[in-house]
MDTraj code that builds the backbone (N, CA, C; nanometers):
import mdtraj as md
import numpy as np

residues = "MET LYS MET ARG LYS LEU PHE ALA LEU GLY PHE ALA ALA VAL LEU GLY LEU SER VAL THR SER ALA GLU ALA GLN LYS ASP ARG GLN THR PRO TYR TRP ALA SER ILE SER ALA SER LYS ALA MET MET ARG SER GLY PRO GLY ARG ASN TYR PRO ALA THR TRP LEU TYR LEU ARG ALA ASP LEU PRO ILE LYS VAL VAL GLU THR TYR PRO ASN TRP ARG LYS VAL GLN ASP PRO ASP GLY GLU THR GLY TRP MET LEU GLN SER LEU LEU SER ASP THR ARG THR ALA VAL VAL GLY GLY LYS GLU PRO ARG PRO MET HIS GLU ALA PRO ASP GLU SER SER PRO VAL ARG PHE ARG ALA GLU PRO GLY VAL VAL GLY ARG LEU SER LYS CYS ALA ALA GLY TRP CYS GLN LEU ASP VAL GLY GLY ARG LYS GLY PHE ILE ARG ALA ASP HIS PHE TRP GLY VAL ASP PRO GLY GLU ASN LEU ASP".split()
xyz = np.array([
    [0.0701, -0.1342, 0.0036],
    [0.0119, 0.0008, -0.0129],
    [0.0934, 0.1173, 0.0107],
    [0.1950, 0.1185, 0.0930],
    [0.2804, 0.2368, 0.1019],
    [0.3705, 0.2565, -0.0541],
    [0.3788, 0.1581, -0.1157],
    [0.4330, 0.1707, -0.2608],
    [0.3495, 0.2250, -0.3564],
    [0.2316, 0.2004, -0.3344],
    [0.1126, 0.2631, -0.4454],
    [0.1203, 0.4278, -0.4099],
    [0.1075, 0.4592, -0.2669],
    [0.1085, 0.5744, -0.2213],
    [0.2184, 0.6650, -0.2948],
    [0.3456, 0.6047, -0.2739],
    [0.4606, 0.6626, -0.3221],
    [0.4583, 0.6819, -0.4543],
    [0.4091, 0.5764, -0.5381],
    [0.4120, 0.5828, -0.6899],
    [0.3208, 0.7117, -0.7378],
    [0.1965, 0.7122, -0.6639],
    [0.1004, 0.7996, -0.6916],
    [0.1490, 0.9660, -0.6721],
    [0.2177, 0.9543, -0.5617],
    [0.2405, 1.0965, -0.5084],
    [0.3809, 1.1327, -0.6128],
    [0.4736, 1.0518, -0.6557],
    [0.5613, 1.0723, -0.7650],
    [0.4969, 1.1229, -0.8963],
    [0.4131, 1.0297, -0.9368],
    [0.3299, 1.0511, -1.0645],
    [0.2616, 1.1955, -1.0691],
    [0.1940, 1.2332, -0.9424],
    [0.1335, 1.3636, -0.9345],
    [0.2400, 1.4652, -0.9628],
    [0.3502, 1.4516, -0.8887],
    [0.4546, 1.5453, -0.8935],
    [0.5096, 1.5808, -1.0325],
    [0.5391, 1.4671, -1.1062],
    [0.5657, 1.4768, -1.2364],
    [0.4798, 1.5276, -1.3346],
    [0.3472, 1.4890, -1.3092],
    [0.2493, 1.5562, -1.3788],
    [0.2154, 1.7052, -1.3685],
    [0.2368, 1.7475, -1.2441],
    [0.2343, 1.8981, -1.2065],
    [0.3251, 1.9622, -1.2705],
    [0.4678, 1.9208, -1.2726],
    [0.5915, 1.9557, -1.3483],
    [0.5398, 1.9918, -1.5025],
    [0.4832, 1.9020, -1.5560],
    [0.4663, 1.8749, -1.7016],
    [0.3716, 1.9863, -1.7428],
    [0.2673, 2.0071, -1.6545],
    [0.1563, 2.1066, -1.6909],
    [0.2023, 2.2385, -1.6511],
    [0.2941, 2.2729, -1.5584],
    [0.3359, 2.3814, -1.5350],
    [0.4328, 2.4182, -1.6415],
    [0.5244, 2.3310, -1.6945],
    [0.5945, 2.3658, -1.8183],
    [0.5211, 2.3932, -1.9408],
    [0.4152, 2.3139, -1.9500],
    [0.3111, 2.3412, -2.0629],
    [0.2532, 2.4681, -2.0639],
    [0.1975, 2.5014, -1.9487],
    [0.1411, 2.6406, -1.9291],
    [0.2267, 2.7520, -1.9409],
    [0.3562, 2.7354, -1.9209],
    [0.4620, 2.8270, -1.9327],
    [0.5067, 2.8761, -2.0871],
    [0.4850, 2.7517, -2.1546],
    [0.4885, 2.7532, -2.3153],
    [0.3812, 2.8324, -2.3687],
    [0.2520, 2.7874, -2.3113],
    [0.1416, 2.8469, -2.3450],
    [0.1370, 2.9975, -2.3488],
    [0.1810, 3.0413, -2.2430],
    [0.1559, 3.1791, -2.2010],
    [0.2890, 3.2551, -2.2467],
    [0.3711, 3.2200, -2.3149],
    [0.4870, 3.2888, -2.3724],
    [0.4497, 3.3906, -2.4893],
    [0.4771, 3.5240, -2.4870],
    [0.4464, 3.6024, -2.5699],
    [0.4989, 3.6044, -2.7138],
    [0.4301, 3.5962, -2.8258],
    [0.4946, 3.5942, -2.9437],
    [0.4898, 3.7329, -3.0247],
    [0.6028, 3.7462, -3.1045],
    [0.6879, 3.6563, -3.1370],
    [0.8130, 3.6341, -3.0558],
    [0.8670, 3.5247, -3.0720],
    [1.0091, 3.4763, -3.0090],
    [1.0891, 3.4001, -3.0903],
    [1.2109, 3.3877, -3.0265],
    [1.3103, 3.3101, -3.1207],
    [1.3296, 3.1777, -3.0721],
    [1.3453, 3.0737, -3.1655],
    [1.3762, 2.9344, -3.1116],
    [1.4565, 2.8712, -3.2126],
    [1.4786, 2.7403, -3.2041],
    [1.5478, 2.6854, -3.3228],
    [1.4924, 2.5359, -3.3245],
    [1.5212, 2.4699, -3.4505],
    [1.5016, 2.3569, -3.4812],
    [1.5825, 2.2511, -3.4025],
    [1.5155, 2.1723, -3.3089],
    [1.6035, 2.0542, -3.2449],
    [1.6273, 1.9278, -3.3100],
    [1.5306, 1.8983, -3.3971],
    [1.5317, 1.7701, -3.4614],
    [1.6160, 1.7827, -3.6050],
    [1.6863, 1.6565, -3.6210],
    [1.7645, 1.6666, -3.7546],
    [1.6786, 1.6697, -3.8710],
    [1.5277, 1.6282, -3.8446],
    [1.4332, 1.6285, -3.9542],
    [1.3080, 1.6933, -3.8876],
    [1.2609, 1.7963, -3.9489],
    [1.1533, 1.8675, -3.9111],
    [1.0715, 1.9117, -4.0197],
    [0.9410, 1.8623, -4.0249],
    [0.8546, 1.9103, -4.1412],
    [0.7665, 2.0280, -4.0974],
    [0.7437, 2.1420, -4.1945],
    [0.6770, 2.2369, -4.1856],
    [0.5395, 2.1959, -4.2524],
    [0.4254, 2.2279, -4.1773],
    [0.3115, 2.2069, -4.2500],
    [0.2220, 2.3413, -4.2836],
    [0.1167, 2.3094, -4.3544],
    [0.0395, 2.4309, -4.3773],
    [-0.0547, 2.4816, -4.2785],
    [-0.0803, 2.3884, -4.1644],
    [-0.1758, 2.4150, -4.0552],
    [-0.1400, 2.3330, -3.9486],
    [-0.1853, 2.3564, -3.8344],
    [-0.1369, 2.3243, -3.7092],
    [-0.2047, 2.1698, -3.6771],
    [-0.1632, 2.0623, -3.7452],
    [-0.1919, 1.9455, -3.7490],
    [-0.1295, 1.8532, -3.8507],
    [-0.1412, 1.7040, -3.8092],
    [-0.0663, 1.6345, -3.8919],
    [-0.1547, 1.6101, -4.0425],
    [-0.2636, 1.6281, -4.0147],
    [-0.3599, 1.6290, -4.1276],
    [-0.3212, 1.7283, -4.2256],
    [-0.2416, 1.8235, -4.2050],
    [-0.2313, 1.9392, -4.3033],
    [-0.1265, 1.8835, -4.3812],
    [-0.1053, 1.9187, -4.5176],
    [0.0077, 1.8874, -4.5819],
    [0.1470, 1.9572, -4.5512],
    [0.2493, 1.8858, -4.5593],
    [0.4047, 1.9331, -4.5505],
    [0.4151, 2.0320, -4.6507],
    [0.4587, 2.1594, -4.6242],
    [0.5058, 2.2340, -4.7169],
    [0.6540, 2.2449, -4.7322],
    [0.7373, 2.1944, -4.6275],
    [0.8883, 2.2069, -4.6336],
    [0.9308, 2.0785, -4.5515],
    [1.0549, 2.0156, -4.5714],
    [1.1096, 1.9501, -4.4864],
    [1.2633, 1.9947, -4.4599],
    [1.2837, 2.0165, -4.3337],
    [1.4076, 2.0774, -4.2973],
    [1.5097, 1.9503, -4.2280],
    [1.6332, 1.9770, -4.3010],
    [1.7225, 1.8389, -4.2405],
    [1.8493, 1.9168, -4.1766],
    [1.7980, 2.0338, -4.0950],
    [1.9403, 2.1155, -4.0221],
    [1.8940, 2.1318, -3.8918],
    [1.9476, 2.0690, -3.7779],
    [1.9130, 2.0957, -3.6625],
    [1.9717, 2.2333, -3.6283],
    [1.9224, 2.3019, -3.5332],
    [1.9864, 2.4281, -3.4854],
    [1.9554, 2.5449, -3.5851],
    [1.8795, 2.5008, -3.6855],
    [1.8313, 2.6271, -3.7596],
    [1.7577, 2.7368, -3.6908],
    [1.7716, 2.8485, -3.6894],
    [1.6869, 2.9574, -3.6132],
    [1.5494, 2.9863, -3.6691],
    [1.4651, 2.9890, -3.5979],
    [1.3421, 3.0218, -3.6306],
    [1.2701, 3.1061, -3.5521],
    [1.1798, 3.1846, -3.6149],
    [1.0869, 3.2841, -3.5431],
    [0.9363, 3.2394, -3.4976],
    [0.9036, 3.2115, -3.3773],
    [0.7653, 3.1826, -3.3606],
    [0.6743, 3.2857, -3.3349],
    [0.5915, 3.2732, -3.4444],
    [0.4981, 3.4046, -3.4544],
    [0.3421, 3.3968, -3.4075],
    [0.3244, 3.2447, -3.3672],
    [0.1734, 3.2158, -3.3061],
    [0.1730, 3.0725, -3.2579],
    [0.0960, 3.0658, -3.1407],
    [0.0981, 2.9252, -3.0828],
    [-0.0343, 2.8703, -3.0884],
    [-0.0403, 2.7508, -3.0873],
    [-0.1772, 2.6770, -3.1003],
    [-0.1278, 2.5254, -3.0193],
    [-0.2310, 2.4773, -2.9542],
    [-0.1882, 2.3522, -2.8615],
    [-0.0982, 2.2477, -2.9323],
    [0.0276, 2.2407, -2.8838],
    [0.1194, 2.1443, -2.9424],
    [0.1867, 2.1820, -3.0704],
    [0.1404, 2.2769, -3.1260],
    [0.1931, 2.3497, -3.2428],
    [0.2197, 2.4862, -3.2542],
    [0.3418, 2.5199, -3.3368],
    [0.3901, 2.6669, -3.3439],
    [0.3907, 2.7180, -3.4877],
    [0.3346, 2.8314, -3.5231],
    [0.3565, 2.8911, -3.6432],
    [0.4908, 2.9403, -3.6412],
    [0.5706, 2.9216, -3.7311],
    [0.7037, 2.9622, -3.7314],
    [0.7544, 3.0575, -3.8801],
    [0.8556, 3.1172, -3.8566],
    [0.9096, 3.1965, -3.9665],
    [1.0585, 3.1373, -3.9894],
    [1.0640, 3.1005, -4.1003],
    [1.2148, 3.0661, -4.1361],
    [1.3252, 3.1921, -4.1752],
    [1.4526, 3.1495, -4.1939],
    [1.5304, 3.2599, -4.2331],
    [1.5085, 3.3068, -4.3731],
    [1.4408, 3.2225, -4.4552],
    [1.3957, 3.2693, -4.5997],
    [1.2737, 3.3438, -4.5974],
    [1.2043, 3.3686, -4.4776],
    [1.0653, 3.4166, -4.4671],
    [0.9532, 3.3259, -4.5005],
    [0.9747, 3.1968, -4.5175],
    [0.8708, 3.1111, -4.5194],
    [0.8052, 3.0822, -4.3834],
    [0.6621, 3.0583, -4.3974],
    [0.5935, 3.0603, -4.2695],
    [0.5167, 2.9134, -4.2894],
    [0.4936, 2.8484, -4.1602],
    [0.4144, 2.7322, -4.1616],
    [0.4048, 2.6873, -4.0183],
    [0.3671, 2.5721, -3.9784],
    [0.3517, 2.5137, -3.8504],
    [0.4199, 2.4007, -3.8316],
    [0.4915, 2.3850, -3.6878],
    [0.5670, 2.2895, -3.6723],
    [0.5273, 2.2462, -3.5439],
    [0.5400, 2.1118, -3.5120],
    [0.5150, 2.0641, -3.3752],
    [0.6136, 2.1104, -3.2820],
    [0.5609, 2.1330, -3.1652],
    [0.6391, 2.2039, -3.0641],
    [0.7446, 2.1247, -3.0188],
    [0.7185, 1.9894, -3.0249],
    [0.8437, 1.8927, -2.9934],
    [0.9572, 1.8782, -3.0692],
    [0.9572, 1.9590, -3.1864],
    [1.0675, 1.9676, -3.2866],
    [1.1537, 2.0992, -3.2542],
    [1.0911, 2.1711, -3.1555],
    [1.1644, 2.2947, -3.1604],
    [1.2340, 2.3087, -3.0177],
    [1.3251, 2.4104, -2.9959],
    [1.4164, 2.4318, -2.8748],
    [1.4258, 2.5698, -2.8566],
    [1.4470, 2.6058, -2.7164],
    [1.4794, 2.7496, -2.6930],
    [1.6245, 2.7819, -2.7079],
    [1.6853, 2.7056, -2.7537],
    [1.8343, 2.7378, -2.7668],
    [1.8346, 2.8534, -2.8772],
    [1.9174, 2.9239, -2.8603],
    [1.9127, 3.0628, -2.9529],
    [2.0236, 3.0331, -3.0485],
    [2.0032, 3.0410, -3.1897],
    [2.1084, 3.0094, -3.2794],
    [2.0804, 3.1394, -3.3910],
    [2.1881, 3.1248, -3.4751],
    [2.1699, 3.2600, -3.5868],
    [2.2109, 3.1849, -3.6954],
    [2.1790, 3.2512, -3.8199],
    [2.2339, 3.2110, -3.9458],
    [2.2993, 3.3251, -4.0012],
    [2.4223, 3.3039, -4.0577],
    [2.4898, 3.4146, -4.1283],
    [2.4405, 3.4648, -4.2437],
    [2.4165, 3.5800, -4.2651],
    [2.3508, 3.6518, -4.3955],
    [2.4582, 3.6972, -4.4934],
    [2.4020, 3.7416, -4.5995],
    [2.4961, 3.8172, -4.6805],
    [2.5352, 3.7395, -4.8085],
    [2.6114, 3.7810, -4.8842],
    [2.6581, 3.7172, -5.0067],
    [2.8174, 3.6771, -4.9962],
    [2.8837, 3.7549, -4.9007],
    [3.0263, 3.7296, -4.8585],
    [3.0558, 3.6670, -4.7401],
    [3.1560, 3.6009, -4.7008],
    [3.1995, 3.5781, -4.5780],
    [3.1935, 3.6789, -4.4719],
    [3.1499, 3.6640, -4.3449],
    [3.1446, 3.7921, -4.2656],
    [3.2523, 3.7563, -4.1384],
    [3.3325, 3.8705, -4.1011],
    [3.4374, 3.8514, -4.0083],
    [3.3643, 3.8254, -3.8609],
    [3.4556, 3.7229, -3.7974],
    [3.4174, 3.6876, -3.6602],
    [3.5418, 3.7476, -3.5794],
    [3.5016, 3.8511, -3.4956],
    [3.6112, 3.9159, -3.4386],
    [3.6496, 3.8713, -3.2913],
    [3.7564, 3.9044, -3.2472],
    [3.7977, 3.8592, -3.1124],
    [3.7130, 3.9187, -2.9923],
    [3.6646, 4.0474, -3.0465],
    [3.6037, 4.1364, -2.9436],
    [3.4796, 4.1981, -3.0127],
    [3.3814, 4.2687, -2.9469],
    [3.2630, 4.3216, -3.0203],
    [3.3057, 4.4712, -3.0396],
    [3.4152, 4.4647, -3.1355],
    [3.4542, 4.5860, -3.1947],
    [3.5182, 4.5735, -3.3510],
    [3.4712, 4.6637, -3.4455],
    [3.5031, 4.6508, -3.5735],
    [3.6663, 4.6669, -3.6067],
    [3.7445, 4.7130, -3.4927],
    [3.8773, 4.7226, -3.4978],
    [3.9394, 4.6154, -3.4444],
    [3.8821, 4.4965, -3.3738],
    [3.9344, 4.3943, -3.3016],
    [3.9998, 4.3010, -3.4247],
    [4.1044, 4.2213, -3.3794],
    [4.1447, 4.1365, -3.4804],
    [4.0399, 4.0239, -3.5202],
    [4.0306, 3.9744, -3.6534],
    [3.9497, 3.8882, -3.6998],
    [3.9935, 3.7389, -3.6771],
    [3.9264, 3.6754, -3.5948],
    [3.9594, 3.5269, -3.5715],
    [3.9343, 3.4431, -3.6704],
    [3.8239, 3.4535, -3.7702],
    [3.7781, 3.3645, -3.8749],
    [3.6737, 3.4243, -3.9575],
    [3.6512, 3.3879, -4.0950],
    [3.5413, 3.4523, -4.1305],
    [3.4171, 3.3285, -4.1351],
    [3.2995, 3.3589, -4.1233],
    [3.1924, 3.2827, -4.1702],
    [3.1198, 3.2955, -4.2854],
    [3.1039, 3.1702, -4.3777],
    [3.0424, 3.1874, -4.4685],
    [2.8764, 3.2126, -4.4565],
    [2.8121, 3.2736, -4.5655],
    [2.6511, 3.2957, -4.5718],
    [2.5940, 3.1653, -4.5486],
    [2.5061, 3.1374, -4.4715],
    [2.4565, 3.0052, -4.4364],
    [2.4933, 2.9393, -4.3281],
    [2.5941, 2.9754, -4.2863],
    [2.6463, 2.9071, -4.1380],
    [2.5747, 2.9183, -4.0307],
    [2.5283, 2.8229, -3.9480],
    [2.4588, 2.8286, -3.8357],
    [2.5381, 2.8256, -3.7189],
    [2.5362, 2.9129, -3.6207],
    [2.5955, 2.9011, -3.4877],
    [2.4943, 2.9341, -3.3709],
    [2.5479, 2.8888, -3.2500],
    [2.4840, 2.9092, -3.1531],
    [2.5305, 3.0335, -3.0842],
    [2.4312, 3.1496, -3.0321],
    [2.4341, 3.2701, -2.9903],
    [2.4596, 3.2718, -2.8440],
    [2.5486, 3.3308, -2.7762],
    [2.5656, 3.3176, -2.6330],
    [2.5404, 3.4633, -2.5645],
    [2.5778, 3.5575, -2.6224],
    [2.5344, 3.7047, -2.5563],
    [2.5373, 3.7964, -2.6806],
    [2.4516, 3.9028, -2.6541],
    [2.4389, 4.0228, -2.7540],
    [2.4377, 4.1541, -2.6661],
    [2.4998, 4.2488, -2.7300],
    [2.4841, 4.3947, -2.6540],
    [2.5461, 4.4724, -2.7465],
    [2.4837, 4.5925, -2.7749],
    [2.5193, 4.6940, -2.8386],
    [2.5459, 4.6596, -3.0033],
    [2.4509, 4.5812, -3.0452],
    [2.4813, 4.5654, -3.1855],
    [2.5578, 4.4273, -3.2178],
    [2.6408, 4.3761, -3.1281],
    [2.7219, 4.2694, -3.1470],
    [2.6727, 4.1366, -3.0836],
    [2.6967, 4.0298, -3.1294],
    [2.6740, 3.8986, -3.0590],
    [2.7836, 3.8087, -3.0704],
    [2.8171, 3.7145, -2.9719],
    [2.9068, 3.5997, -2.9729],
    [2.8250, 3.4876, -3.0308],
    [2.9146, 3.4462, -3.1373],
    [2.8339, 3.3203, -3.1923],
    [2.9301, 3.1991, -3.2130],
    [2.8978, 3.0868, -3.1487],
    [3.0061, 2.9676, -3.1492],
    [2.9523, 2.8952, -3.2820],
    [3.0363, 2.9033, -3.3551],
    [3.0359, 2.7981, -3.4905],
    [3.1376, 2.6811, -3.4966],
    [3.0677, 2.5616, -3.4490],
    [3.1421, 2.4432, -3.4222],
    [3.2616, 2.4513, -3.3472],
    [3.2389, 2.5320, -3.2340],
    [3.3402, 2.5503, -3.1250],
    [3.4256, 2.6481, -3.1351],
    [3.4243, 2.7249, -3.2607],
    [3.4957, 2.8424, -3.2722],
    [3.4147, 2.9281, -3.2185],
    [3.4576, 3.0393, -3.1295],
    [3.3781, 3.1680, -3.0961],
    [3.4196, 3.2972, -3.1585],
    [3.3310, 3.3807, -3.1806],
    [3.3791, 3.5172, -3.2373],
    [3.2697, 3.6083, -3.2274],
    [3.3069, 3.7316, -3.2505],
    [3.1777, 3.8026, -3.2397],
    [3.1531, 3.8788, -3.3741],
    [3.0244, 3.8916, -3.3977],
    [2.9792, 3.9407, -3.5318],
    [2.8742, 4.0364, -3.5155],
    [2.8579, 4.1216, -3.5989],
    [2.7780, 4.2516, -3.6021],
    [2.6359, 4.2013, -3.6110],
    [2.5304, 4.2109, -3.5354],
    [2.3882, 4.1819, -3.5395],
    [2.3325, 4.1951, -3.6708],
    [2.3773, 4.2685, -3.7330],
    [2.2953, 4.3085, -3.8631],
    [2.3687, 4.2193, -3.9855],
    [2.4648, 4.1299, -3.9481],
    [2.5064, 4.0283, -4.0454],
    [2.4631, 3.9043, -4.0269],
    [2.3527, 3.8722, -3.9512],
    [2.2948, 3.7494, -3.9466],
    [2.1408, 3.7837, -3.9102],
    [2.0719, 3.6334, -3.9268],
    [1.9359, 3.6464, -3.8815],
    [1.9064, 3.5474, -3.7530],
    [1.8547, 3.6197, -3.6549],
    [1.8243, 3.5294, -3.5307],
    [1.8055, 3.6296, -3.4042],
    [1.8471, 3.7390, -3.4268],
    [1.7867, 3.8421, -3.3036],
    [1.7056, 3.9533, -3.3521],
    [1.6454, 4.0288, -3.2563],
    [1.5646, 4.1499, -3.3059],
    [1.6581, 4.2640, -3.2968],
    [1.6303, 4.3824, -3.3639],
    [1.7201, 4.4903, -3.3521],
    [1.7215, 4.5463, -3.2202],
    [1.8407, 4.5680, -3.1980],
    [1.8625, 4.6240, -3.0532],
    [1.8561, 4.5255, -2.9145],
    [1.8349, 4.3942, -2.9585],
    [1.8095, 4.2922, -2.8458],
    [1.9394, 4.2582, -2.7802],
    [1.9510, 4.2427, -2.6330],
    [2.0413, 4.2169, -2.5699],
    [2.0204, 4.0700, -2.5153],
    [2.1127, 3.9753, -2.5003],
    [2.1224, 3.8596, -2.4331],
    [2.2367, 3.8417, -2.3381],
    [2.2163, 3.7822, -2.2264],
    [2.3356, 3.7525, -2.1477],
    [2.3568, 3.5985, -2.1542],
])
top = md.Topology()
chain = top.add_chain()
for i, resn in enumerate(residues, 1):
    res = top.add_residue(resn, chain, resSeq=i)
    for name in ("N", "CA", "C"):
        top.add_atom(name, md.element.get_by_symbol(name[0]), res)
traj = md.Trajectory(xyz[None], top)
């Protein structure tokens, strides 16, 4: 009998945490930034598996902007401006960015145009954001970190600061 009570109590605690987490996701203000967590993710024309797939993404960590929410589904915009619906479980709160432009972008040692260039990132390269301030962000590209001007990539709002 004690074992049943312990199990029921543990199950209730886990269920309570799940509901709290789901409520937090539901109450989040749109738009907000996220990324694709799965190596394979489908964008659909509506919020359900019965809607046709419009795009198949084969790139984990691709940044997306969540513009609307529906139970278990998120309406998202990709770096090319395409919009559609993705299952919430395919997305992550990890902040990432994709380098834009037509030429490689300099990745500096410090958030300053005059600081030495550590390496250059090609357009389309995806990296993880760790901090942003004063129009510059630190981007981790495959373990190599550098600072890049925020207007050289897609994945943050103008003037946004990250710690």
